[in-house]
N, C-alpha and C positions, 0 to 999 in steps of 0.2 A: 436583511442576511452578506458579511461581511466571508468573503476569502481572508484568506491568512495565507501573506507572505513566508510562510517558514517553507520548504521544499518538501524538507524532513514526515512537516505534518499533515501536509498534500497529500506526501509519496506516505505516509501512512492511510489517507486516508479513501482514497483508492486502490489498498490493498490490501481495506478491511472493504471494501463495493465489491472486487470481485471474489474475496472469499466468500461474502454472502452468496450473489448468483450463483458459486458457485454447488456449494451448498444445496442453496432452493432451491436450481433447477435443472441440475444432478450435465454441468456444463463441461465436460474438461477441459482446464489452465493449465497443460504440463506444468507438475511440481517446480523447476527449476526456473518458472516466471516468478511463481510465486514466490519463490525463496529468495531468486536475486531482486523482485522488487520492495524485501521488505526486510534483509540485509543494507537496501539503499536508501530506507526509510530512519532503519535503525545506528545508521551511518552519521546520518544530517539529524534525526535528534538531536545524534550525541555531539555532533560537534558547533553543534546550538545554531544555523542556518531550517 
């Protein structure tokens, strides 16, 4: 298994993992943190990093 060097995809993966944990375990992660992580991931994916 190789880990991508694309920072946008790494952030997206992290966001998806955190979102899944939040939904499954009912752990409260502030929406501002999840929103910022999603925004940053989207920007990095768009610029191709």
